[in-house]
C-alpha positions in Angstrom: -1.8 -10.4 -14.5 -4.1 -9.2 -17.2 -3.4 -5.8 -18.7 -5.4 -3.3 -16.7 -5.9 -5.7 -13.9 -5.2 -5.5 -10.2 -2.2 -7.0 -8.4 -2.7 -8.0 -4.8 0.1 -9.0 -2.5 -0.8 -11.8 -0.2 -0.5 -11.9 3.6 2.9 -12.6 5.0 4.1 -14.0 8.3 5.1 -11.1 10.6 5.0 -7.4 10.4 8.7 -6.9 9.3 8.1 -9.3 6.4 5.0 -7.5 5.3 6.7 -4.1 5.3 9.6 -5.4 3.2 7.2 -6.8 0.6 5.2 -3.5 0.4 8.3 -1.4 0.2 9.7 -3.5 -2.6 6.4 -3.3 -4.4 6.9 0.4 -4.8 9.9 -0.3 -7.0 7.3 -1.1 -9.7 5.3 2.1 -9.1 4.8 4.5 -12.0 5.8 7.8 -10.4 3.8 9.8 -12.9 0.7 8.9 -10.8 0.0 9.4 -7.1 0.3 6.7 -4.5 -2.6 6.2 -2.0 -1.4 4.9 1.4 -4.4 2.9 2.6 -5.5 1.2 5.8 -8.5 -0.3 7.6 -9.7 0.7 11.1 -6.6 2.2 12.5 -3.6 3.7 10.7 -0.9 2.6 13.2 0.5 -0.2 11.0 0.5 2.2 8.0 2.3 4.9 10.0 5.1 2.4 10.8 5.4 1.6 7.1 5.4 5.2 6.1 8.3 5.8 8.5 10.4 3.4 6.3 9.2 4.7 2.9 11.6 6.5 0.7 11.1 10.3 0.2 10.7 10.0 -3.6 7.6 8.0 -3.0 6.3 10.1 -0.1 6.5 13.1 -2.3 3.8 11.8 -4.6 1.5 10.3 -2.0 -2.0 11.5 -1.3 -3.5 11.7 2.2 -4.0 8.4 4.0 -7.2 6.7 3.0 -9.3 4.7 5.5 -10.9 2.3 3.1 -14.6 2.0 3.1 -16.4 -1.1 4.1 -16.8 -2.5 0.6 -13.0 -3.0 0.3 -12.1 -3.2 4.0 -14.1 -6.3 4.5 -11.7 -8.1 2.1 -8.6 -6.6 3.7 -9.5 -7.2 7.3 -9.0 -5.0 10.4 -5.7 -3.1 10.8 -4.6 -4.0 7.3 -2.4 -1.5 5.4 -0.8 -1.0 2.0 -0.3 1.2 -1.0 -2.6 1.7 -4.0 -0.6 2.7 -7.1 -0.3 2.4 -10.9 2.3 -0.2 -11.9 4.9 0.7 -14.5 4.6 -1.1 -17.8 
């Protein structure tokens, strides 16, 4: 990844696998900045992920963000994840 770039985690097979990948990704989060839990269309999948998210990360999260169409069209319906600043 280029400095100042964007990291994107690819699709996985199955919801449990996707949740594990996303929760592990938070280990690289710079907790000096907020985390934005994001989703497209419905937040059901995100809500299940948030139930498994550690409190230290929940404490710095902003409100859930239903992504606008410019980004959502790349994620697809019912997608979910976190937007955060990665530690250097």
